[in-house]
C-alpha positions, 0 to 999 in steps of 0.5 A: 485512573480506574483502569489498569493493565489487567483490563487492557488487551494487546496484540503480538505487534503491540508486544513487540513494540512494548519489548522493543523486538521484532514480531518474529521474536514474539512468535518465537517466545510463544512457541518456545517458552511454555511460560509465555501468557496464553491469549485471552480470546479464542481467535488464533488468527488475531490473538489478544493478550493481557497487558498485565500478564505480558508485562509481568512475563517481560519483567521476569525475563529482565526485558526492558519495557518501552513506555506506551503512548496514550494512543496505544493505551486507549487502543489496548483498553478497547481492543477486543470489544470494538472492531479496529475499523471503528476505533476512530468513530468511537474514540474521536468523539470522546476526545472532543468531549474532553476538549469541550470539558477543558474549554469549560474549565474541567474534564470528563472525569469531573463531570462523571456521576456516581451510580449504583448500576456502574458500581455493581459492574465494577466501576465507580462513575457514569460518563453518559450524562457528561457526554450527553451534556457535551453533545447538547452544548456543541449542537449549535456551533459544532453540529457534526461533532455533537452528533458524533458524540451522541452516536458514540455514547449510544453505541458504546453504552450498548456495546459496554453495557454492564461494564465500566469500560466507558468510564475507564476510557474517559478517565484515560482521556482525562489524563492526556495533555495533547488531545490532538496529538493522540488523535493523529497518532491513532490516525497513523496507527489505524492507516496501517490496517489494510481494512481501515476506512482510512484507506478509502477516505483518506490519503497519506499525509505527504500526499495531502501536503503535496496537493496543498503545496501545488497551490500558490499562497494567498486567497480567502477560502480553501475548499476540499471538495471530497475531504474524507477524513480531513487529511488535506484540511488538517494540512491546510489548517497548518500551512494556511493559518489565515485562510477559511476552510471548507470541506465536503464529503458524501460519507457522513461518518468520514465527515464527522472524523474531519470535524473532530480533528479540526475541533481538537485543534480549535480550527473553525471550518464549514463542513457540508454533507452532499453528493458533489455530482448533484449539488450546485457550484459553490460561491467560488473558492480561491484554492480547491483540492479534489481527491475523488474516488475513481471509476464511479458509475454516473447516473443519467441525472448526474450527466444531465447537469451542465458541464463546462468542457463537455460530456465524456462517455458514460464510463469515463466519469474520471473526466468529470472531476476536473470540470467540477473543481474548475466550476468551484473556482473563483477569480484567480483561483487554483485547483489540484485534482487527482485522476487516474494516469490512464485518463490522460491518454484517452481518445474520443470524447475524452480527448475533446474534453481535454482539448477544450480545457487546454484551449481555454487555458484551464490546465496549468500543469500535468504531473504524473506520479509513480505507484504506491502514492495512495493508501488503497492502491499501488496504481499510479495516479496523476495530478492536474493543476487548474487555474481560472486566469488563462496564461499565454504560456503553455502547460508544464508537463512533469513526470516524477520518476519512481524511486526508493521513496515509493518502493511500497505503500508503507514507505516513510512519509518524510522520504516521499515528501522530499520527492514531492517537494522537488516538484513543488519547487519546480512548479513555483520557479516556473510560475516565476518565469523560469524555464520548465525544461529540466530532467523531469519536466518540460513546457509544452505549447498549447498548440502542440497539445491541441494536435489530433494525436496529442495526449496529456501524458508527461512521459511522452512529451519529455521524450519528445521535447525535453533537451538533454543536458550535457551531464545527461548526455554523459549519463546516457553514454555511460549507460550504453557503455556499462550495458555493453561491458556487462554483456561482455563480462557475462560471456567472457569466462564461459566454460562449456559443459563436458561429457555432453555425450556420456550416454550409450544404449543399454542392452539389459532388462529395462530399468523399472519405473516406480511411483515416487511415493514409494521411494520418497516423502511426497506432499501434494501441495504446500500450506501457504495462503495469503492472509485475507482478513488478519490485522496487519499487527499479526502479519510479518514477511515470510519466504515462500516458494511459489509458481514464480519461484520455480522460474526464478529459483528464489522464494518470494517475500510475502505477508504471512502470519507471525505465528506459523502453524504446526502443520505448515510445509517448510523446505529443507535443502535437497527438496524438490518442488513440483508444479504445473505451468500451462500444460507442463510439469516444472521442478526446482531443487531447493537449496534453502531451509525454512521457506514456506510452500505455496498451495499450488506447489507440491514437494518431494523429499528424497533420502539424501543417501539414496537419490541425487536431487538433480537427477530426480528433479529431471526424471519427474519432468520426463515425458511419461510423467507429463502425460499424467496431467489432468484437468480441463481448464487448469492442468494439474498433477498429483506428485505421488503418482509420478514415476521414476527409474530406480538407478543405482546411486552412483549412476544417479550422481554421474547423471546429476553432474551432467545436469548440473553442468548444463544447468549452470551453462543455461543460467549463464546463457540466460544472463547473457541474453538479459544483458544483451536486451539491456544493451539493445534498450540503452542503444534504442533510447540513446538514439531516440534522444537525437544526441547519439549516432554511430562512432564509426559510420559504415 
């Protein structure tokens, strides 16, 4: 292999992976060890390091180095020369060219030629000719793959002209045993980048499995009408090995990635590039998946085509996708269609469309999902399961409740699939004639769904129709009991503050007010701001005091740069955080060390032997300081201008004791109020179930 570690670059998260440590540890190494290698580039937000130098440094520290997968070796080889969002577009065609070469009995390395130009640039061979040959040979049977190879060869030739980089990458690829596995590893790694096109043109693998599994076995043709990067087609290729695959997408580059992924597993597929809203229906497919973009603007031309269930308002384009999927189905066909959950409750023209679909038996099931099921949004979505053979049964309404599996968009794929699988099994059992009444589902007769005020939201039907099992009745009763006990416990050991009236008029000269900037260190605003364009590799969670923190008393955990700047404002115990909410100054005495401070929050750091922090925090909110707010739209205050009385330290401590006693009482009272609200909610929902009444009637 002509490439080596000296020509590969690695980012901080890659170093952490290589050393088997957390990204914060790498950050500490960089700031505390003068011998740590310096970045090879000048971008402080996205530093890149030589793999050779990092490896040598780790060995010098006797740190065990983890083996790197081929996917990361490839990424490290081209890192810094190709934008991360272009990795797949340029590497996948090279993997396909190697797959073609192996089918011919060789490899890319065998097809390279020795040229003087490449030798002068430090390389040995030229890969351009073999790539051109691969594209030409594949043009007939695999035109999308051939075009992708041609584009990658031309773009990389221009990008890496005068360097042996293309040949180095091809040599690495020639040593890979499982080309498809490396391709899927690259997909998984690229999806972690918030700016990756995967977030627009793809879905998590668990969600793609879910859309496929909702459709019953059988059929001859499986079509993904907006296939994007081919995630659902790859799932179908594995789960339905005998069925023909059809894919369509409006994005040419995304379609090329789909073609490359399927080519690498030697799975034939018919892939087309068209605007689904303007193309004519296909021949009729047995199984259809449609995971479309939401909120598209629809042209008059697109609206003019025939729509089987009616035309919604122009701004309600999300109701067109289920109709398109239904049009593409053949006899005994099934489709799963993703739509925004909000579309299920729309009235007017939208309600008319839903009514026609229900009356014709087109909708088999409606499944509402929690948030964080998608790569590009945390908003909840729903899935419609459609069918062409109208059944006499009603519509199965399913609501998958929120759980730890959906705590964020990066939750482990397998844990999400376990949640999805419960819905798949429930639907399969219902199709076999079993009852649809469970804790998360209910079968709704079509005549009820056709009522003028009916909506398709599963939650509303579960509340109205789903009977409570005996176990569930006991759970609800226990919830009410626990809520009542929690409230009783919250007020049981209340201690009223003492010395509530420990003040008296002062007959001497008024205590002077002085600017706090003369008495303590003042920082007008913090330095934290949320990273916007930094790669996810350079980001790690940090504790930050924000406006919300001043209400809750605790810092938030937000994304931040792994390498904190020298000028970052961080807290010390006893600091006073100051901000404005509406037209009011609010403060918080900080008890934590090392948290960052948001740009909307100021900081006062008093000397501990001269000021009582609780006393000072209250004085910063006094009326004379509230009058210093300025600004027309947004009220702001300069903490340095705030005035405080210079009382003796002993008096401050005495007043601080009163403040702390009443603050503690207020916290307990607020907690009791929250417990009371939870009790009221538990009682409300228990009575609404129809299975509870008063234990002792009045």
